[in-house]
N, C-alpha and C positions, 0 to 999 in steps of 0.2 A: 546288308549288302555288301558284297566282298569288294576291299578296293583293289582296280586294276590302274596298274601305271604303263605307261605306253612311251616308251623313250621311241622318239621323231623328231631329230633335229631339224631347224625350219619350219618346223608346225608351231604357228601360234595358241596357245591351249583355248584362250577365249574364241576365236573365229572358228578352230574345227569344232568345239562342242556345241556352238550354236548351230552350225553346218548340218552337222549328225543330226540335231535336233529337229532343224529344219525338216530332215528327210524321214523324219518317224523315227530315229533312235533313242533309245533309251540311255542315257549318259551319266544318269546318277554312280557316283563312286568312280568314277574314269578321271584319271589324270593324266595329261600330257605335258612332256618335260623333254628339256633338252639334258646334256649330259653335264652341264653345271648344276641344273636345278635338281637332278635327281642326285648330284652327289651332295648338296647343301641339303636336301629333306633327309640322305641316310645320316650325315653327320648329327643333324640337327636330333634325329629320332633315338640317338644311342649317346645323347648330350655331349657331344665332341665340338667344343667353341671353337672358332676360329678368330682369334686375336687381330689377325693382321688384315689392314684394308684390302679391299679387291679391287685388282686391276682391268680393266676392261680392255677387251682388243683394240679399241680407237685406241686407246693409251700406249699400247704397247710400242710403236714405231717412236714415240717420244723417249722413251726408256734408251733404245737401242740410238737413236740419235745424239743423246748426249755424248757418248763415248765413241761414236763410229767413226771420226776422222782422225781419232787418235791412233787408229789400227793402219798400219801405213798401207796395205792392200786397198783400202777405203778412205783415203785422204782425202780425195775430191768428192766423195759420196755427198747425196743431197739427202733431203728429207724424205723424198720420194723413195730413194734406196732403203731408206729404213722402212718405209711401208714395204718393199719387195721383200727384205728380209725377215721380215716381223712373221707374213705371211708364210715364209717359206718353212722359217723355224717352227710354227705352228703346224704345219704339214707333216714334217719329218716327226715332229714329238707324239703327232695322232697315232702314227705308224707303230711307235714303238710301246709294248705291252707291260716290258720291265726294264730295269737296269739302263735307264734313259740316258743318262751321260757318258756311262762305257758304250752302250750300242750306235751313238750318233758319233761318238770320236772314230769307231773302230770302220762303219761304214763308209764316213767320210773321206776317211785315209785310205779307200781302196779305188778313190776315184782317179782318173789319168791326172785329174785338175787340181794337183797338189797344193799349190801355191795358193789358190782361191778356196779351194776347202777348209785348208790350213785357216785361212782367216775368217770363214764361216764359222769353223768351229771355236775361234778367238769369241768372235761373237757372241755364240750361244753361252760361252762360260762368262761373258762381262755380263751380260744380259741377268742372267739367274743369277749372279752375285749382287748386282744393282738392285734390282727390286728386292730381294731376300734382305740388303741392307736398309732398305726403304722401308721395311716391316709392310711386304705386301707380299700378296699372293696372286699368282696368274689363274688362268681357267684349267690348264692343263696339270699344275701342280694342284690345285684344288682336287681335281678329278681322281689324280695318284693319291692322294691324302686319303680320303673316300675309299677307295680302292685298299689302302694299308691300315687304315683303322678301324673303319665300319665293319659290323656283320651282317650277313644277311639275314632279312625279315621277311613277314608272311605276306605276300601280296602275289595278285599274277601280274607276272612282269611280259611286256609284251613290244617287240618291237616290228615296224613296218617293211616289207619287202619293197615297196618304192621310195622309200626314204632309205638307201644304205647308210651303215653306220662305219665310223674306222673303226681299225682293230682295236684302238684305245676304249672308243664308246663299247666295242661288242663284249671286249673283256670286262669292262664295268657293270654292264648289267648281268652276265653271266654269274659273276662271283655274288653280287646282291640277291639275285634267285637261286644259289647254290646251283648255277647249270639248268634250271628248270624254263629259263626265259623261252617265250614261244614267237615264232614267226606267222603273222599273218599279212596277207594282201589288205590294201586299200578298200577292194570291194566286199572282203570279208566284214571290216570297219563299218560297212554302210549296211552291211546284212542283206547284200545282194547277189545273184549269181554274176561273175563275170562276163560280159557279152561282147562279141568284135566290134570294132567301129564300125558305125553305119550312120546315115542319115546325115551326110557332112554335106556342107554347101561350102563352095569356094569364089571369092570376087578379090577382082585384080582392081585397084585404085591408083588413081593419077597422083600420085605422091603420098607419103605418110598423115599430113593434114587431112587430105581430102578422104584417106582412108578412115579414121576418127569420126571426122565428119559426116561420114556415110554411116557408121556406127550408131552414132546419137540421132542421125534423122530418121533411120529404121526403126530404133527404138521409140522416138518420139511421134512417128506417124502411123506405128500400130499398136499404141497407146499400150505400151508395156511400162509399168510400174518399174521405176528406176530402180527400186532395191529387188527387184526379181533379176537383176542385169548383172552378170561379171565380165569384165574387160579383160583376158587374159595376153600379156606380152609379152614379145620375145626379148625384147629390149624394154623394159618396163618404165626407167627413168627416163628416156627419151621419148615414150608415149606418154607418160605421166605429166611431163610438162606439155605437152600438145593440148592432153586434155585440160589441163588448170587452165592455161590460156582461153580454149574456147568457153570452159563453162563460167569464166568471170564475164564474159560476155554475153551470155545468156542465161546467166545466173539457174546453172544447173547445178544442182548440189552434187558432190562427189567423196569419195573416202579413197585415201591412197595407201594400199595394203604396201606396197614397197616403198613407201615414202615418196618425199617429191625435193627438187634440187632445194638448197640451201638458200640459193640465190634469190629466190621467191620471196624471203623472207626480209622483213625491214632491218632487223640485226645485221643480217649478213650484207647489206647492201650499206649500213654506215661502217662496218668492215672493211667493204671496198674502200670507201670515200676515205677512212682512217690509213688504208695501205699507201693510196695515192699520197695522202698529207704527210706520211711518214718514210716515203721513198722519192717518187719523180717530184712530190710538193715541195719539200725540203723545208719542211713546218713554216710553209710562209702563208699570204694573206689568203690569195685565191683558193688555196685547197683548203686552209681552215674554215674560210667563207663557205666553200661547197658542203661542208658538214654543218654548219651552224643554220644553214637554210634548208637543209633537206627536210625532206617529210618523213627520214627516216631517222631524225634526230628528235627528242621530246624537249621542246622546246619551255612546256611547264616545269619540266624538272628544272632546267637551267633557271628560270625565274625564280624557284623555289629556293636554290642553291644562294643567287647573287642577293636575295634580299628585295623588300617591299622600293625600296629606295633606287633600284635601277629597273625600271619599266621595259619589259622587251620589245620596244619597238621597232623597226627596222633600222633606225639611225642608230640605236643604241647597240643592238647586233653587230653592227660595222663597227661601232667606235671599239666594242669589245676584240672584233676581229685583227683590226687594224693593229691595237695594242699586244694583243698575242701573237700574231704575225710578224710583225716588224721584231719583235724579240726573239722570234722562233723558238718558243716556247714547245716542251714535248712533255713525252711522259716520262723523263727523267728528273725526277722532282727535286733532287740536290743540284743540278746544274740549273733550273728553273729558280728556284731559291736565291741562287747568287746573281742572276741576271735580273730578277726583280730588284734585290736590294742596291745593285749598280746602278740601275737608273733612278733610284728613288719615286719610283712611279705614285699614283694617287691610290688610294685603298683598294678601287675596284679591281687594280691589276692584280694583288693580292689573292681577291676572290676567284682571279680567273685562274691564276695559277693554282689554287686549289682544285678546279675541276679536272685538272691531269693527274694530281698526286696519286690516286689509288691505281693509277695504271690502265694499261689497256683493258683488262679483265672488268675493274672496277667502271670504267667509263660506257664499256657495251652494256654490264649491268644496269645501269643509273639512266643512261641517258638514251637508249634505243626505245625507239616507238613501238609500241604494242598495242596492234590494230585491234577492234572490237569485231565481233561476230565471227565467220568462219575462218577467218586468218589467225585468232587468238592463240589458239594452240600452237600453230606453226610459229609464230613469233615467238613464244614465250621457250617453245622446244629451241628454236636458235639460239637462243642467249644461253641457254643451259649446254649446249653440244660447242657451241666458240667458246665461252668460258674455260668448260672442263678441258677440252685439247690444250689450250693455250694455258693454264694454271698446268697441266701436266710438263706438256713442254718445258715452261721455265724452271718448275720444280728441280727437274733434272739437268738442267742446263740453265743456271741464275744468268748467266751473262749472253744466252742465244738473243739473235736478234728474230724478234717475232715476226716480221716478215717474212723471213725463211719459209713459215709455214703457213702462211696467209693464203698464198695459192691452194695450197692443198685443201685448207678447211672449206674453202669456197667449192670445193668438188664435194662436198658433203651431200648427203641427203639425208631429211628428216623427217618427223611426224608420221612413221609407220603407224597407220590407223586401222582398227577392224572396222568391220563394215557398220553401216549404222541404217536404221528405218528412214525411206523416204532420199536413199541416196545411192547413186550410180558406183558400183565399187570398182577399182583397177587395181592389178595385179600382177606379179611373174606369172610364168606358167607353172612353176612350182608351187607359187603360194596360191594359186587358183583350185587346188585340188583342196584345201581346206577354207575355202571361202564360195565353193559351187554353188549357183544359185539356177533356177529353172531356165535362164537364158544364158547361153555361153557364146561369147565371141571371142576370138584368138587373133590377134593381129600381129603384124612385122614377121610375115612368115616367107620373106623374098628370100633369095640364095645366097643374096650378101649378107644377109641380117640371121639365117636361120641354119643349122643349127652351130654355125661361127665356124672360123678359121682355126687350127690348133695352132695354138703360140707358145712354145716351151718358154718356162721360166729362164733366164739365163744364169740365175744365180744356183738353182739346183735343176738341173736336165733331165729329161724322163728317164734315161739311162741312169741317172744317181737314183733319182725316185724308186726304182722297182729294185735294187738293194736292200730296201728297207721293208718290201712289201711283195706280193705277186702282184707280175704285169697286170693282171686282171682288176684289182682292188686300187693300186697305187694312184695317186692324184697326177696323173701325166697329162699332158695336154690331149692327146687322142682319147682317153676315157673320160675327160672332161665334153668333148663333142659326144660322146656315145650316151653322155648322161644326160645330156640337152635334149637326144634327139627321144631318151627313155622316157622322160619328164612328160612331154608332149603327149605322146603315147599313152602313158598312163592316164593324162587327163582326160584325152579323149574315149579312151574306155571305161573308164568310170562314169562319165557322162554319159555315155552308150547305155551301159549298165543301169543309169536310175532314168531313162528314157527322156533325156535331154539331147537336141539335136544340135551340135555345135556349127556355129558361123564361123569358117577360116578366110583370113584375107592375108591380103601382100599389097607391098608399094611396089607397082610396076612400073614406076619411072623416078628418077632421082631428079627432085627439081633443083639442086645444088648443084649438081654435078651434069644435067642436062643427059643423063641416059639411063637408058631401059632396062630393068632388074627382072630375072626371070623368078618364077616360082621357086620355093624349096623344093629339094627332089623327094623330100620326106611325104609333101603331098600328093604326087603321084603315086607312091608307095600306097597311101592311104586309100585314094581310089581306085587302085590296082585291088584292094582285098575286097571293096564292095563290087567291083565289076572284076572280075578275073580274067575275061578275054579282051579287056578294054587296048585300045593303040594311045600313042600319045595325042594323036590330032582327036580321038574322044574325050581325053583328060580337057584338052585346049577348049573345046566346045563345051564343055560342062563349066565352064570359069565367065561368071558375070563380069563384063565389063563395066567400071563406072569411071567416066571422063571427068573433066576436072569440073563443070559445072553441073554435074547432073547430081540431085538430092542434094544440093551443096545449104549449108545454114545460111541463112542472111536476116536481119533485122527486117526488110521490105518482106519478104515471104512471110513472118510472121505476124506482120503486122496487117497483112493483106489475109490473113487468115482471121484475125482478131476482128475485121472490120466485117468478112462474111459471115461470122458467126454473130454480129450484132455487137460487139463489143463495143466499148467507148478507146479511141485513140486520142491521144491529146500532143499537139505540136509544141514544142519550146520555139521562141524567135528564134530566128538566125542570129541576130545581133544584139549583143547587150546593152543596155542605156548607159552612153557615156555621160560621164560628171557634166554637169552645166557652167556656165561663166559667171553668174550671180556673183556678185563682189569681188572680182576677180582685180577691178580697177583699185580696189581701194588697200589692196597689198601693197608693200613697198618692193619696187622693182629697181634690181642694182642695173648696172652696164652689162654686166656679165650675162644675164638673164636675157637683155633684150636682145645680145648679138646672138643666143641660140633662137628668137623667133624668126629675127631677120636672114638668118641662115636656112630655117626652114620652119614654118609655121608648125606645121604636124609633130615633128620631133619635141616643139616648145609645149603644145598642148599636151602631149603625151608626159610629160617628164616633170610639169611645173602644176598642171589642172588635173590629169587623170593620176598625177602622181605615182607615175610608173618608174622604179629608181633605174638609175645607170650605175653599173659597178665598174670603178676603176680596176684595170686587170695589172696584176702585180706581176714584175718577173722575182723570182727568187735569188737568181744571180745577179741583180741590177743592187748596186751597193746602195744609191739613195735614185730615186726614181725623180724623174722633171717636176712633179708638184712638191715633192719635199725639198729639191735644189732650190724651187722658187721662193717658197715658204722661207728657208733659212737666207737666202739673199736678200729678200728684202726686210725680215728682221733686222739684218746688218745695214742695211743701208738707212734704216731708221736708226739705227745705234749711230751710225755715222753723224745724222742731221742731228743728234742729240749732244756731240762731244767734238770738240777738237781734238785731232789725233794724227800723229805721223802716219805715214803709209804702212811703218813697221808695227806700230802698234794697232792697227788695224787689222793687217794681218794675223797675227799673234789672235787678236779677238777671232777673226774668221775661221781659222785653224782651229782655236779653244769649242767654237762651235760646232764643228764640224765632226771634232771626236766626240763630242757630247752627242751628238746626234745618233753615230755611230752605237753608242751603249745602249740606246733604244732599238737600233736595228744593227745587231750585229752581223757582218760581211760573212759571207762562204767561205772566200778566199780572202787571204791578207794583202796577196799582190794585188786585187780588185781595186780592195778598198785603198790602197798606196797611189794608185794611178788615179781614181777617180777625186780623191783629196788634192793631188797636184794639179788636176783639171777645174777645180772650184777654186782653187786658190789662184790660178792663172786668170779666171775670170774676175774675183774681187779684186786684184789688182787692177784688171782692166778696166773695172768700176770708178776705184779710186782716182785712176788718171785723168777717168770721163768726167769726173765732178767740177762744175766749173767754180765752185767756190760761192755760191750765190746763196742768200740770208733764208734760210729754211723757215718758212712762216709756220706750216703745218705741215706734220708727218705723219700718215695712216689715219688721221680725225674723222669724223663721220661728219656726213654732211647730209642733208633730206630737204625734201622740200617736193609740193604737189605743182605737176605742171599744168599749165592752163587748158591744155586737152582732157586733164582728169586723171591721168596717169601720175603716182604717187612714185617719187625715186629717191634714191639714195645710194651714195657710196663712200668710198674711203682712199682717196685720193693718196698714191703713193708719197706724192709731196706737191706743196704750192709753195713756188718760189719766188724770191726779189731778186731782180737782177741789178747790176752795178748803174744802171740807167731809171730803176726804179720801177720797171714794169714786172707786172706778176704772170707766172707761168705756171700751166700744169703739168708735171712732170711724171711720166708711167714708166717703171722699169719691166724690160722682159729679159729672161735668161735662156731662152729657146734661140737655136742658132738660126733656123729659116727666119726671115725677114715677110712678116704678114703684112704690114702697113703699107700703104701709098700717100705721098706727101698731100696736103689739103683734101682728103677724099672723105666724107662724110659716112660711108660706108664700112670704109676699114678702120678709120678713127671715130666710129662713134663712142666708143668709150670714152674718150678723153675730152671728147666735146660734151658729154652730161656731166662729167667731172667739172668742166669749166662754167656750165650754166648753173649748177648746184652752188658752186662758189660764188659765183656773181650775185646768185638772190640773198646770200650772206653779206654782199657789201664788197664783195673783194673785185677790184676793176683788172677782170683776166684780159692780159692783151695776146696770149699766145699758148700752144700746148706742142709737149712733144714727147716721143717714145724714145727712151735710152737703151739701146740695145747692149747689154753688160759683156758679152762675150767679144764681141769685134769693135765696140766701141763707136758705134754709127748711131747716128740719130735721126729721127724720121719727125721732121716739124710739120705742124698744123694749124693754118691760122683760125682764130675767133674773131669772127665779124659778124655784120646783120647778115651778109648771104649765109652763113655757117649757121646762124641763131636760127632763118627761116627753114635751111634744110633740117635742122634739128627739131623744129615744130612739125613741119610734114611727117617726120619719122614717126613722132608721138599721136599724132591724129592716125596713123594707120595703123599704130598698133591699137590705139582705143577702138578704132572702128572695126577691128577684126575680132577683138575681145567682145565687143555690144554686138556684134552680128554673128559671134559663135563660128566665125568662118578662120580655119585653118589649114591652107593647103598644103598638100604636099610640095614640097621644092626640089625634085630629084636633081642630083649631080653626082660626080664622082669624087668629087669632094665632101660631098653631105652625106652619102651613101654606104661608102667603102669603107668607114670604121663604124659606124653608127650602130649601135647595139640595139635600136629598135626598127630597123629597115625590115625584121620581118614581121612587123605589125603595122608598117605604116597603109599598106594599101587598103583602104575602106571601099565599098559596093560602088560610089559614085566614081570613086578613081578608076574602077575597073569599066563603066560606061564609058567614061572620058577618054580612056586610050582606045 
């Protein structure tokens, strides 16, 4: 069998060979290639090795970006500009068949925009020299090498009329075939006579989602096998996303010929979280927590990295996040090591620092969650695309900020697939020619979407492109629109020649902009071909209109269908079973825990019994948060209780403690740290003045006892003091500005009353209690007598009764609900009934 080589850029070989075989064409000995593949084959055939590493089209913008800002004209250019320059250079290099460098410089100099084109010429020169110095070769250079060094060889060379070649590609096939390459039509390839377009149907749908749903409904209700259907789309990426979302809801197997947005993958979602952490998150706690608790993060890999001594429950993850977030660890390994060494943290902190040492690419490779089943290829492909683009970008610009290209990476598409048995196939209009099946649906043919609006490249205008090639073949904006129209015509013509009746549809209403869309003008052209004497009214009457709720997919609809067919339908319970309260009273409860109960029993249940965590938010611009300030102040007051010292000595200790804490949480701005430190020292000076000089019996000691109600209590009073009259009092320090406590009030003073009761059980005759507000030097007293003991007993009995009866009502109020993280899950069925 004689070898037949078909040069057809944009056609996937595997898909095309399978489609030809589907329609009875013998494909033995047939090869479909693009220009790069043909060049590689020619060089290999003659034993010419390519020692350089191949530079892909996706990597070319990274090379340009590495030097682009050094050129004055492009000093403010972004990575997006580098992508546009890469595309522009590829276009003009593809139009030049020989003497590339001199031809490009000559033609660019002829433009009236001399300043711009001089800069583009410099970009061209720098681009060539940069990748050559890196020992790489790009696609255009590889094609030229094949043209210069490979000899013609014996094979039948063919190119397809419907897939036009660039001048460079045309020259390549002519040289390798000694000028014997022949042109065939796509109909010739399928061995059918080309027929005029016929048997088209037209559908106007209410929105793009409705359009895709209508197509799927038509396929399912007519029992058409999925693998006998191809959906061709004017905007394949947008419609692929719609079909992807629908297919997940209804478990419809789909293959994506033009790929799918990378943002559907777990590695891309992880990259988004990393980007947020690296930019607006300022390497803080909240942004890092979002990474570690995300479904896109592989916590099994993290557990393996940390070892068996660090179980990855929620508490340990929170501990890791706070350590790393306070230190603001990043992907700068040298800075991380310096921060960790400075604070002298535990061994776990060194292990956490190692998570970031391999940089963002290593982090993505190691910790991206890879789903199983139909999404495994998508996630693996996303890891490869993300890491390759970042690696190339940083290779040419080692000091560049990866966050500059992250938004561009997240606009990529991945996972271009061949069709598969049992799966619906969606692709572009051009791609549908190589994946044609017995049923063809063409979507997105509104006037706004197809054939598109001419848009010149501002870097190389249409007039400039026509200096490189004939106006009919140059890649101008007008020719791009013509090619879009021609591609659809070619697809429909082939379908008609193969006896396929295409179904054309468009979105007649934009649901986002709330405006109507007209059908593309090409639809009337096709209708006119079938009905030569038709009018526009005839065409409009031929269009089927699908309203929003017509043929709409729904779970209810398919459940009803299953019921009618006698298939079993099972239902899950609406509400999951909530944890019970057995053994709850035996737990040791702190005054803070009980404060939560009396504020809102529902929140207490969700937090302490159901075990739903509440994350403390962290503002990365805050030098030290309220919790940190409170912990630091309490430790210093404990230190003051243990040793006699002057005010100066105490404030020196406070300053040193504050500075030590900043080593563990470096501030973003030094001025903010200085102000926070001044504020803290003022508070501690007030605390020193407020101290009455009583004898400190205990400070932060643990007391515990079981109340007669059965509630097990424990607590750590800040201080138990004995005054000059020999009377004992309980002291609790508060660092907040707002005063929440009321004199002799059991509801607001429950905490210190419980402390007083616990101390009393240990034989300490407590006389009174008091809250000391360190910032303003004010004291809120609370008596401790029989009336207060009785009030405490009632509180404990109320708590015990609620636990025993599993009764945790919602106590809604502005104070309770406005800042509660659980407010979204507070409402249970009985609450709705009561409301």
